[in-house]
KOLKE-520615 format. One record per residue: residue in one letter; x, y, z of N, C-alpha, C, O in turn. Coordinates in pm, whole numbers, padded with zeros to 5 digits, always signed. Each point is the difference from the previous one (the first is absolute). Example, Ala and Ser with C-alpha at 12.3 -4.5 7.8 and 13.67 -1.06 7.14 Angstrom:
BEGIN
A+01319-00569+00780-00089+00119+00000+00090+00120+00000+00104-00002+00066S-00139+00107-00138+00082+00119+00006-00077+00109+00073+00051+00111+00017
***
This chain:
BEGIN
X+08589+04433+03761+00026+00141-00002+00110+00046-00090+00101+00057+00042X-00124-00085-00170+00106+00014-00107-00007+00138-00060+00091+00032-00076X-00187+00054+00102-00005+00133-00057+00097+00094+00067+00060-00035+00102X-00042+00154-00156+00118+00080+00040-00039+00119+00096+00059+00018+00106X-00162+00060-00150-00026+00127+00071-00146-00004+00064-00101-00028-00065X+00102+00057+00195-00124-00008+00073-00028+00142+00068+00089+00056+00063X-00210-00004-00077-00035+00120+00067-00099-00042+00110-00093-00079-00018X+00123+00143+00136-00082-00020+00125-00055+00126+00043+00074+00083+00054X-00198-00060-00072-00067+00123+00048-00028-00023+00153-00029-00110+00046X+00039+00223+00026-00005-00014+00144+00119-00077+00049-00010-00071+00100X+00121+00083-00165+00124-00089+00029+00066+00035+00129+00081-00078+00051X-00113+00196+00005+00058+00035+00130-00089-00025+00110+00028+00036+00114X-00141-00100-00147-00096-00043+00104+00035-00130+00054+00104-00059-00032X-00194+00011+00116+00021-00125+00074+00021-00127-00092+00104-00065+00000X-00214+00036-00079+00004-00112-00096+00098+00034-00114+00083-00083-00040X-00095+00207-00010+00078+00028-00115+00151-00011+00025+00075-00042-00089X-00032+00079+00206+00147-00006+00029+00043-00139+00008+00111-00034-00039X-00196-00048+00089+00042-00148+00010+00007-00066-00146+00081-00089-00028X-00168+00138-00057+00006-00048-00138+00121+00046-00066+00064-00079-00070X-00023+00212+00089+00123+00052-00056+00122-00076+00057+00092-00033-00075X-00092+00007+00202+00120-00069+00057+00017-00142-00056+00112-00043-00027X-00227-00031+00009+00014-00134-00055+00039-00002-00142+00078-00086-00042X-00135+00188-00043+00050+00011-00130+00147+00016-00017+00062-00067-00083X-00004+00159+00164+00143+00027-00002+00074-00130+00036+00106-00024-00058X-00153-00057+00144+00065-00126+00035+00006-00098-00116+00087-00087-00010X-00188+00108-00081+00001-00084-00127+00078+00075-00111-00005-00042-00116X+00072+00146+00146+00093+00072-00084-00081+00063-00114+00045+00004-00115X-00163+00045+00146-00084+00074-00101+00010+00152+00014+00028+00050+00108X-00051+00020-00211+00002+00149+00002-00140+00046+00048-00103-00042-00051X+00108+00127+00149-00125+00043+00072-00021+00152-00007+00091+00076+00033X-00201-00034-00074-00037+00139-00004-00108+00015+00106-00112-00049-00014X+00153+00121+00126-00093+00022+00114-00060+00134-00011+00070+00101-00006X-00212-00099+00001-00068+00132-00011-00084+00026+00125-00081-00083+00042X+00103+00201+00016-00074+00029+00125+00008+00149+00032+00105+00062-00016X-00220-00005+00063+00005+00137+00031+00026+00019+00151+00006+00114+00047X+00010-00216+00024+00048+00000+00150-00107+00059+00089+00029+00044+00111X-00152-00044-00159-00110+00039+00084-00033-00106+00114-00014+00028+00119X+00003-00156-00177-00018-00117+00088+00134-00081+00011+00026-00068+00098X+00050+00081-00196+00129-00078+00008+00107+00079+00077-00017+00115+00040X+00129-00186-00024+00108+00066+00073+00137-00032-00069+00032-00112-00039X+00040+00222+00028+00139-00021-00054+00086-00093+00080+00098-00051-00054X-00126+00026+00178+00070-00082+00095-00021-00146-00049+00088-00085+00016X-00207+00059-00076-00035-00141-00048+00095-00048-00115+00026-00119-00015X+00021+00212-00062+00076-00037-00116+00148+00053+00009+00077-00021-00094X-00036+00092+00207+00130+00053+00005+00109-00114-00019+00097+00020-00074X-00113-00132+00136+00095-00108-00029+00006-00048-00149+00094-00069-00037X-00185+00101-00039-00005-00049-00142+00071+00099-00088+00047-00037-00108X-00036+00164+00151+00044+00102-00087+00150-00009-00052+00041+00065-00096X+00032-00148+00165+00145-00022-00035+00007-00100-00112+00106-00014-00060X-00213-00058+00027+00001-00093-00110-00015+00065-00133-00098+00071-00023X+00190-00091-00064+00001+00067-00130-00127-00039-00085-00037+00072-00093X-00021-00178+00125-00128-00041-00076-00125+00067+00052-00109-00018-00055X+00124+00094+00159-00120+00061+00069-00006+00144-00037+00099+00073+00010X-00221-00029-00056-00017+00143-00033-00127+00054+00075-00108-00057-00015X+00121+00159+00091-00113+00056+00076-00057+00121-00080+00079+00087-00038X-00205-00079+00012-00052+00118-00066-00104+00055+00086-00099-00067+00027X+00117+00194+00023-00089+00065+00091-00114+00058-00089+00022+00097-00072X-00139-00156+00077-00104+00042-00086-00134-00056+00053-00007-00105+00064X-00097+00181-00095-00141-00034+00026-00043-00086-00120+00033+00034-00114X-00106-00144+00137-00049-00080-00119-00094+00081-00090-00015-00029-00118X-00045+00126+00175-00089+00080-00089+00078+00092-00094-00062+00057-00091X+00192-00040+00107+00078+00086-00077+00085-00086-00102+00070+00059-00082X-00074-00184+00085+00074-00080-00088-00050+00005-00152-00119+00017-00026X+00209-00030-00065-00026+00004-00140+00040-00130-00063+00074-00076+00062X-00120+00045-00183+00040-00123-00065+00142-00013-00021+00053-00111-00001X+00018+00224-00015+00145-00004-00019+00072-00051+00125+00114-00044-00009X-00178+00047+00124+00059-00044+00126+00009-00149+00007+00077-00059+00077X-00169-00007-00170-00006-00150+00001+00081-00057-00105+00004-00123-00009X+00064+00201-00077+00081-00058-00105+00116-00078+00043+00085+00044+00077X-00082-00165-00129+00104-00097+00049-00036-00087+00110+00074-00092+00036X-00191+00119+00022-00046-00079+00114-00064-00125-00051-00082+00006-00091X+00117-00120+00147-00072-00127-00034-00126-00025+00084-00110-00021-00053X+00128+00023+00176-00118-00026+00092-00022+00116+00101+00096+00057+00053X-00216-00026-00028-00037+00092+00112-00061-00066+00111-00104-00062-00018X+00161+00068+00140-00077-00040+00126-00057+00124+00056+00073+00080+00058X-00204-00059-00071-00072+00126+00044-00047-00015+00135-00098-00071+00022X+00164+00133+00076-00043-00004+00138-00015+00138+00064-00025+00012+00120X+00040+00090-00202-00030+00132+00056-00148+00015+00028-00084-00039-00082X+00051+00098+00200-00146+00009+00030-00017+00101+00107+00094+00034+00071X-00220+00015-00060-00037+00082+00116-00042-00098+00108-00087-00083-00025X+00145+00090+00141-00021-00109+00098-00141-00006+00052-00077+00096-00006X+00046-00213+00057-00132-00031+00045-00052+00100+00113-00116+00041+00000X+00206-00005+00092-00034+00078+00117-00014+00145-00038-00047+00079+00082X+00085-00038-00205+00002+00131-00045-00138+00036-00075-00044+00115-00001X-00017-00216-00058-00116+00014-00090-00109+00073+00068-00066+00079-00068X+00036-00095+00201-00108+00069+00065+00024+00150+00012-00094+00078-00001X+00226-00038+00014+00031+00133+00009-00001+00075-00123-00025+00121+00004X+00050-00183-00120-00005+00065-00136-00044-00103-00094+00088-00054-00067X-00209+00019+00050-00042-00100-00094+00023+00040-00145+00016-00088-00085X-00015+00219+00054+00024+00044-00135+00147-00025-00048+00028-00037-00114X+00064+00060+00213+00137-00033-00029+00015-00153-00015+00074-00047-00087X-00140-00028+00170-00001-00138+00000-00036-00055-00136+00068-00087-00056X-00180+00143+00003-00047-00044-00131+00097+00037-00107+00032-00082-00086X+00019+00210+00088+00087+00043-00095+00135-00088-00014+00042-00034-00110X+00018+00003+00226+00117-00079+00003-00020-00143-00041+00064-00055-00089X-00159-00002+00161-00017-00144-00024-00072-00038-00128+00034-00102-00059X-00126+00175+00016-00073-00032-00123+00063+00068-00125+00047-00067-00091X-00048+00202+00090+00050+00075-00108+00150-00020-00017+00051-00005-00112X+00021-00006+00228+00148-00019-00020+00027-00136-00057+00087-00010-00086X-00156-00099+00127+00009-00138-00052-00026-00001-00152+00069-00066-00077X-00170+00140+00039-00042+00003-00140+00105+00065-00081+00021-00040-00114X+00049+00140+00167+00103+00072-00064+00126-00082-00019+00064+00001-00105X-00032-00073+00212+00108-00098+00002-00017-00098-00113+00095-00024-00076X-00212-00035+00062-00030-00105-00101+00011+00057-00139+00065-00062-00084X-00127+00181+00055+00000+00060-00124+00147+00038-00049+00036-00018-00116X+00041+00071+00213+00134+00033-00042+00080-00124-00021+00088-00001-00087X-00111-00100+00157+00071-00130-00020-00038-00058-00130+00087-00057-00065X-00211+00066+00020-00038-00049-00126+00068+00075-00119+00041-00060-00099X-00033+00197+00116+00059+00080-00102+00153-00026-00012+00056+00011-00108X+00005-00043+00215+00146-00030+00004+00035-00142-00039+00116-00030-00026X-00219-00061+00021+00028-00141-00033+00046-00081+00103+00071-00099-00022X-00113+00138+00152+00034-00082+00114-00068-00136-00009-00114-00009-00044X+00182-00095+00084-00058-00128-00024-00111-00044+00093-00085-00082-00033X+00090+00142+00155-00110-00041+00093-00002+00106+00116+00105+00055+00033X-00225-00028+00028-00019+00070+00116-00052-00095+00110-00104-00061-00024X+00165+00043+00138-00053-00076+00110-00045+00099+00104+00078+00077+00057X-00215-00082-00032-00058+00102+00082-00025-00049+00140-00069-00100+00021X+00124+00170+00073-00022-00033+00143-00135+00059+00053-00007+00116+00040X-00098-00200-00043-00129+00042+00044-00019-00037+00147+00100-00014+00070X-00219-00003-00020-00026-00026+00138-00125-00082+00025-00093+00006-00080X+00086-00084+00189-00112-00074+00036-00113+00087+00044-00111-00048+00022X+00138+00179-00006-00107+00094+00036-00100+00026-00118-00102+00066+00022X+00129-00116-00144-00094+00001-00101-00123-00093+00038-00108+00012-00059X+00128-00102+00155-00102-00072+00063-00093-00071-00109-00122+00015+00005X+00180-00087-00097-00080-00073-00094-00090+00081-00089-00105-00046-00044X+00151+00173+00015-00071+00085-00079-00103+00091+00071-00071+00077-00065X+00063-00088+00200-00091+00077+00085+00082+00075+00105-00016-00030+00119X+00101+00125-00155+00081+00066+00098-00073+00079+00107-00104+00060-00027X+00156-00059+00144-00071+00081+00113+00072+00128+00037-00043+00075+00088X+00157-00052-00159+00077+00118+00027+00035+00067-00128-00001-00063-00105X+00034+00199+00110+00039+00068-00113+00128-00059-00065+00016-00003-00122X+00070-00043+00210+00130-00070-00050-00035-00120-00087+00051-00019-00110X-00140-00062+00165-00036-00126-00078-00068+00041-00130+00022-00064-00102X-00106+00171+00103-00066+00039-00121+00097+00051-00107-00019-00027-00119X+00126+00105+00162+00089+00061-00097+00097-00108-00052+00046+00010-00114X-00016-00109+00191+00089-00112-00051-00081-00087-00089+00052-00050-00100X-00181+00028+00132-00085-00078-00101-00013+00075-00132+00001-00061-00107X-00014+00197+00115-00013+00072-00123+00120-00015-00093-00010-00003-00123X+00132-00007+00195+00121-00023-00083-00001-00135-00059+00039-00017-00115X-00083-00082+00188-00022-00141-00059-00082+00011-00125+00031-00059-00103X-00136+00135+00113-00100+00005-00123+00071+00074-00117-00017-00040-00115X+00091+00140+00140+00071+00063-00101+00100-00095-00074+00008-00004-00123X+00062-00068+00200+00090-00100-00064-00073-00097-00093+00047-00030-00110X-00163-00019+00155-00073-00089-00072-00050+00065-00131+00009-00059-00107X-00060+00178+00119-00057+00074-00115+00113+00035-00101-00022-00003-00121X+00142+00038+00173+00111+00034-00092+00039-00121-00090+00039+00016-00115X-00051-00137+00174+00036-00122-00075-00098-00015-00126+00039-00054-00104X-00161+00102+00118-00096-00003-00121+00043+00088-00107-00021-00032-00117X+00086+00153+00150+00044+00090-00096+00137-00030-00056+00033+00035-00113X+00052-00107+00202+00137-00027-00033+00024-00150+00027+00049-00035+00107X-00081-00052-00199+00006-00145+00023+00153-00044+00027+00022-00105+00061X+00069+00177-00099+00137-00028+00034+00039+00032+00138+00107-00045+00041X-00181+00118+00035+00022+00040+00142-00016-00128+00085-00098-00075-00012X+00200+00053+00099-00005-00106+00098+00001+00061+00137+00074+00093+00031X-00164-00153+00054+00006+00048+00142-00045-00123+00093-00058-00099-00043X+00091+00117+00167-00036-00097+00101-00041+00081+00129+00072+00092+00037X-00179-00123+00026-00048+00071+00121+00037-00099+00117-00035-00117+00000X+00111+00174+00101+00019-00079+00123-00064+00075+00115+00033+00115+00027X-00121-00177+00036-00065+00063+00119+00065-00042+00128+00001-00117+00039X+00057+00225+00029+00070-00022+00118-00088-00001+00125-00097+00075+00007X+00130-00160+00090-00081-00013+00124+00099+00024+00114+00078-00089+00031X-00078+00204+00032+00071+00028+00123+00144-00051+00000+00041-00083+00082X+00028+00136-00172+00143-00026-00015+00075+00055+00117-00028+00111+00046X+00126-00189+00007+00083+00048+00108+00135-00036-00009+00030-00092-00075X+00071+00161+00150+00132-00031-00006+00091+00122+00027-00053+00108+00024X+00173-00118-00027+00090+00114+00033-00031+00121-00101-00044-00021-00113X+00068+00141+00161-00006+00119-00070-00143+00057-00019-00019+00105-00062X-00088-00183+00119-00130+00052-00015-00021+00126+00091+00062+00010+00106X-00144+00079-00144-00033+00121+00066-00062-00033+00140-00103-00067+00008X+00162+00112+00094-00041-00021+00140-00083+00113+00059-00037-00006+00117X+00008+00115-00200-00074+00108+00051-00155-00034-00006-00038-00110-00041X-00044+00205+00081-00143-00028+00003-00055-00031-00151-00111-00049-00021X+00190+00079-00067-00045-00023-00143+00064-00126-00048-00009-00031-00119X+00076-00049+00210+00064-00125-00052-00086-00126+00027-00122+00005+00012X+00197-00117-00003-00073-00127+00012-00014-00035+00148+00078+00045+00083X-00172-00122-00054-00041-00037+00138+00117-00071+00074+00015+00023+00120X+00067-00107-00184+00103-00071+00060+00110+00096+00044+00030-00001+00119X+00033+00084-00204+00102+00089+00050-00054+00102+00108+00071+00040+00092X-00201+00000-00110-00054+00092+00101+00000-00062+00134+00037+00065+00098X-00079-00195-00090-00005-00079+00125+00148-00008+00053+00021+00028+00118X+00075-00064-00194+00135-00022+00038+00054+00146+00058+00052+00007+00112X-00066+00095-00186+00049+00121+00039-00067+00061+00135+00061+00068+00082X-00192-00103-00076-00073+00053+00127+00050-00077+00122+00009+00053+00111X+00023-00179-00135+00061-00075+00112+00137+00055+00035+00034+00013+00117X+00046+00019-00218+00134+00056+00032-00013+00137+00065+00085+00035+00081X-00189+00044-00114-00028+00124+00062-00068-00006+00131-00021+00101+00067X-00016-00225-00030-00082-00030+00128-00132+00077-00006-00043+00060+00099X-00020-00065-00214-00132+00063-00027-00109-00115-00012+00031-00115-00033X-00157+00153+00062-00096-00110-00025-00024-00032-00145+00007+00089-00085X-00036-00215+00053-00036-00040-00135-00141+00047-00033-00093-00035+00073X+00074+00109-00174-00137+00048-00035-00067-00098-00090+00057-00036-00102X-00174-00008+00135-00079-00091-00084-00128+00069-00028-00068+00047+00091X+00033-00039-00224-00122+00070-00036-00113-00106-00020+00018-00096-00076X-00130+00114+00142-00103-00101+00004+00019-00094+00115+00058+00032+00104X-00115-00157-00130+00010-00100+00117+00121-00084-00023+00024-00089+00082X+00056+00105-00183+00121-00071-00019-00013-00142-00059+00098-00074-00014X-00225+00041-00020-00030-00133-00052+00011-00005-00151-00036-00101-00061X+00085+00206+00000+00021+00001-00145+00099-00102-00031+00103-00008+00066X-00130-00076-00168+00093-00107-00044+00086+00056-00121-00053+00052-00098X+00182-00066+00113+00093+00049-00098+00094-00111-00053+00041-00088+00074X-00009+00094-00204+00099-00086-00058+00133+00076-00006+00006+00108-00059X+00096-00162+00117+00132+00067-00006+00102-00071-00086+00022-00121+00009X+00039+00205-00095+00090-00064-00106+00141+00066+00011+00012+00122+00008X+00087-00201-00007+00138+00058+00015+00034+00078-00131-00042-00042-00108X+00113+00149+00117+00040+00084-00113+00091-00085-00093+00001+00019-00121X+00073-00112+00179+00083-00084-00093-00084-00086-00093+00036-00020-00116X-00147-00031+00166-00089-00078-00088-00072+00091-00099-00028-00043-00112X-00002+00168+00150-00057+00094-00102+00094+00027-00113-00041+00007-00116X+00172+00010+00149+00099+00022-00098+00005-00115-00092+00003+00018-00122X-00002-00140+00177+00004-00115-00087-00119-00011-00090+00012-00044-00114X-00130+00085+00165-00121-00002-00080+00015+00090-00126-00042-00035-00110X+00108+00162+00135+00012+00091-00110+00090-00071-00103-00035-00008-00117X+00146-00040+00161+00089-00060-00092-00057-00129-00075+00034-00031-00114X-00121-00036+00186-00063-00113-00063-00083+00037-00122-00010-00076-00096X-00053+00199+00103-00083+00043-00105+00066+00031-00136-00064+00014-00105X+00199-00003+00115+00073+00037-00125+00115-00096-00037+00056+00015-00108X-00018-00111+00192+00118-00073-00027-00018-00111-00106-00111-00048-00022X+00216+00011-00039-00010-00115-00093+00016-00122+00085+00046+00006+00115X-00085-00119-00174+00015-00127+00079+00145-00033+00027+00086+00028-00084X-00058-00085+00196+00129-00052+00036-00012-00142+00045-00107-00047+00038X+00226-00022-00043-00010-00139+00047-00021+00005+00154+00057+00085+00069X-00136-00175-00022-00035-00002+00145+00122-00011+00084+00093-00074-00034X-00092+00146+00145+00106-00001+00100+00127+00062-00053+00105-00023+00061X-00104+00096-00164+00117+00072-00050-00036+00142-00022-00110+00030-00048X+00204+00064+00084-00021+00138-00013-00071+00061+00115-00052-00070+00087X+00048+00195-00084-00052+00073+00117-00140-00031+00024-00040-00026+00113X-00045+00027-00224-00147-00018+00019-00044-00133-00061-00120-00018-00015X+00208-00077-00024-00035-00119-00066-00067-00105+00084-00038-00106-00049X+00023+00136+00175-00066-00101+00091-00150-00019-00026-00066-00094+00043X+00019+00195-00118-00150-00014-00021-00032+00018-00151-00115+00025-00035X+00215-00037-00054-00031+00005-00136+00054-00114-00076+00113-00043+00025X-00188-00008-00118+00044-00122-00076+00050+00048-00144-00057+00090-00063X+00161-00154+00020+00065+00036-00127-00104-00026-00112+00004+00065-00104X-00090-00154+00124-00102-00026-00111-00107+00098-00017-00068+00006-00103X+00051+00080+00213-00099+00097+00004+00019+00114-00102+00115+00037-00024X-00212+00018-00034+00024+00111-00091+00050+00130+00080-00011+00000+00123X+00057+00095-00183+00038+00126+00059-00114+00061+00075-00106+00028-00057X+00127-00004+00192-00113+00047+00079-00047+00138-00042-00113+00038+00035X+00192+00041-00107-00044+00130-00048-00133-00017-00084-00088+00086+00002X+00077-00199-00072-00117-00028-00080-00100-00085+00085-00120+00024+00000X+00174-00118+00068-00094-00092+00071-00080+00068+00102-00113-00041+00025X+00164+00145+00038-00076+00072+00105-00060+00131-00060-00051+00085+00075X+00056-00070-00202-00057+00124-00062-00151+00017+00030-00078-00094-00004X+00043+00220+00033-00143+00038+00031-00058-00081+00118-00121-00018+00013X+00206-00028+00067-00058-00083+00121+00024+00082+00121+00090+00084+00006X-00179-00111+00099+00019+00056+00123+00013-00106+00108-00070-00101-00004X+00162+00123+00105+00030-00095+00098-00006+00057+00135+00042+00113+00026X-00098-00197+00066+00006+00039+00147+00129-00046+00057+00026-00120+00008X+00061+00221+00034+00126-00029+00058-00014-00006+00150+00020+00103+00065X-00054-00214-00005-00014-00008+00144+00032-00139+00050-00036-00099-00063X+00104+00093+00180+00032-00122+00057-00119-00069+00057-00108+00058-00002X+00118-00179+00055-00110-00064+00071-00019+00048+00140-00092-00043+00070X+00186+00140-00024-00015+00048+00134-00128+00086+00016-00022+00099-00070X-00058-00143+00167-00115+00078+00033-00004+00023+00152+00004-00095+00078X-00012+00228-00036+00015+00029+00147-00079+00125+00025-00007+00090-00084X-00053-00089+00206-00079+00123+00035+00097+00106+00045+00114-00032+00034X-00154+00156-00033+00092+00115+00046+00028-00018+00154+00106+00035+00051X-00207-00090+00016+00021-00028+00150+00112-00101+00012+00093+00018+00079X-00101-00124-00156+00102-00107+00020+00131+00049-00057+00106-00042+00048X-00105+00127-00148+00141+00060-00043+00055+00083+00098+00122-00004+00020X-00204+00088+00051+00059+00086+00103+00064-00093+00116+00111+00025+00047X-00183-00124-00008+00047-00097+00105+00130-00062-00046+00096-00007+00077X-00090-00036-00202+00115-00077-00053+00126+00102-00007+00111-00035+00040X-00134+00155-00090+00117+00100-00004+00049+00025+00138+00121+00011+00020X-00208-00001+00076+00043+00026+00134+00076-00117+00049+00105+00016+00061X-00155-00135-00085+00073-00118+00054+00137-00019-00059+00093-00039+00071X-00079+00065-00199+00131-00008-00070+00090+00114+00047+00121-00014-00011X-00170+00124+00060+00078+00107+00048+00026-00003+00143+00075+00082+00053X-00138-00181+00014+00018-00012+00144-00051+00106+00082+00060+00033+00103X-00178+00029-00145-00066+00100+00074-00141-00038+00034-00058-00086-00068X-00001+00146+00171-00131-00024+00035-00096+00082-00087+00022+00119-00022X-00127-00183-00025-00090+00073-00094-00061+00123+00065-00046-00005+00114X+00045+00113-00186-00072+00129+00052-00075+00047-00120+00054+00067-00088X-00177-00103+00085-00087+00024-00119-00116+00101+00033-00070-00017+00099X+00053+00118-00182-00103+00088+00011-00087-00003-00129+00050+00002-00113X-00183-00008+00137-00096-00017-00109-00055+00136-00045-00040+00080+00085X+00037-00051-00217-00057+00122-00046-00122-00038-00091-00015-00115-00039X-00069+00217+00007-00116-00025-00084+00046-00066-00135+00112+00025-00045X-00196-00107-00016+00029-00047-00135+00002+00108-00105-00075+00098+00002X+00161-00120-00089+00033+00097-00104-00089-00034-00125-00020-00117-00031X-00033+00224-00039-00075-00028-00124+00091-00070-00105+00120+00026-00010X-00182-00113-00066+00070-00067-00112+00075-00119+00041+00065-00066-00081X-00073+00035+00210+00082-00115+00050-00075-00130-00033-00119-00016+00028X+00192-00074-00087-00057-00135-00042+00014-00090+00115+00111-00014+00050X-00219-00051-00002+00001-00091+00115+00078-00124-00036+00101-00033+00063X-00152-00038-00169+00056-00120-00050+00034-00002-00145-00089+00022-00082X+00214-00046+00046+00043-00017-00136-00041-00143-00048+00042-00099+00060X-00120+00091-00163-00035-00130-00063+00086-00016-00122-00031+00056-00104X+00142-00133+00114+00092-00009-00111+00076-00133+00010+00019-00054+00109X+00021+00004-00219+00080-00127-00005+00116+00030-00101-00013+00076-00096X+00130-00145+00127+00111+00015-00086+00011-00117-00099+00104-00019-00063X-00213-00059+00049+00010-00121-00087+00035+00034-00140+00073-00077-00064X-00120+00187+00013+00023+00029-00136+00143+00021-00032+00047-00037-00108X+00026+00097+00204+00145+00016-00023+00077-00122+00036+00094-00031-00072X-00125-00041+00178+00068-00124+00028-00023-00109-00099+00082-00091-00015X-00196+00100-00055-00030-00108-00103+00108+00012-00116+00019-00093-00078X+00047+00207+00070+00103+00016-00113+00137-00048+00059+00100+00003-00071X-00096-00049+00201+00126-00044+00048+00064+00094+00095+00103-00036+00056X-00157+00158-00030+00053+00091+00093-00014-00052+00144-00103-00058+00031X+00200+00075+00058-00001-00036+00139+00036+00113+00089+00091+00076-00030X-00162-00061+00143+00027+00093+00099+00114-00065+00095-00022-00106+00060X+00135+00169-00050+00102-00079+00066+00035+00048+00139+00075-00067+00072X-00129+00183-00032+00031+00060+00134-00108-00028+00102-00114+00042-00017X+00147-00112+00121-00102-00026+00110-00018+00129+00081+00096+00066+00040X-00219-00035-00018-00046+00121+00068+00078+00039+00125+00059+00107+00007X-00060-00201+00096+00060+00030+00124+00152+00016-00004+00058+00079+00076X+00007-00157-00168+00140+00015-00021+00035+00137-00060+00094+00067+00043X-00171-00028-00143+00037+00121-00064-00043+00126+00088+00059+00108-00007X-00163-00132+00086-00035+00103+00103+00116+00023+00098+00030+00115+00034X+00035-00220+00010+00116+00016+00092+00111+00070-00077+00063+00090+00057X-00037-00120-00172+00102+00066-00092-00029+00151-00013+00088+00086+00007X-00220-00060-00025-00042+00135-00014+00016+00081+00120+00043+00115-00007X-00079-00175+00125+00013+00060+00133+00143+00041+00020+00031+00113+00037X+00065-00217-00065+00139+00029+00027+00052+00107-00088+00094+00067+00042X-00144-00041-00160+00045+00104-00081-00038+00131+00058+00080+00094-00004X-00206-00080+00060-00041+00124+00058+00069+00027+00132+00020+00115+00040X+00016-00217+00024+00082+00027+00129+00144+00059-00031+00051+00088+00070X+00011-00144-00179+00128+00058-00040-00021+00139-00045+00083+00083+00036X-00181-00047-00110-00034+00128-00049-00027+00101+00119+00041+00116-00007X-00106-00163+00108-00036+00073+00114+00130+00041+00067+00020+00116+00034X+00066-00211-00015+00128+00022+00073+00085+00108-00084+00069+00085+00057X-00079-00095-00185+00080+00089-00082-00048+00143+00012+00076+00094-00022X-00205-00077+00059-00056+00130+00015+00033+00060+00138-00027+00117+00027X+00083-00198+00055+00048+00044+00136-00109+00006+00097+00022+00034+00116
***
């Protein structure tokens, strides 16, 4: 991570705020862009005292190429959320597809070295079942097409699968893990849509951050440096090595929603109270994906699911107490 200035779109969101936080730990200059529709100022409040952190309140659709001047790398995580797409598919397409295309074009004009795009497993191998998956797949296609017109443009696509950890939205538009945790804290039943036998891959947000950094860092000697545990000094700069590639960012953890509900209740010391609701349209029953393409480059998923789930539960308990 030898470059100087990093832009994180969606930087006040769940994943984006963790990327910003880790960049600052590496003493990098960070430009956080967010319109605070899905993100929260609370996620980045602790970062705002750092002189190398800059927050720009802006919609990605409003950005111009001048906003990217001096930026070396863009971590593009701004998106219309999965649970919102059914309510407003046109906005979903505009933000996820058109917004991503604009990010890439502006980055090219400003001479940004690389865009790392946070996509989703909901693209479902090129056959999305939801508007969200379709709009994110369209963004992937735009990146690929732009490379044909601008050979100097570098990008990497990272497909996330059910990322979880502290600061994730626990509302009905959030992730299933924080929703289960907060419903237990509120003594409300856990809602499961369908029969609960959907299989999900859960990945810690810390491993997702590492995957983003892996796509752009230079080689380091093994076991030295913040990220050197999975990069060899003999390897070429990953900014080029991972160019035009797409990677599934998912751990080996596979669990049904039913089993997840039981586990969350067990770790929280409460009796399961589960209520089943009709299956939602666009829901994928089984994700067929492997992380071998990423791990073959030397990347390793370092956080064990149950251990990080406990850590996540503890974070929400503290937050709950702070709310009174």
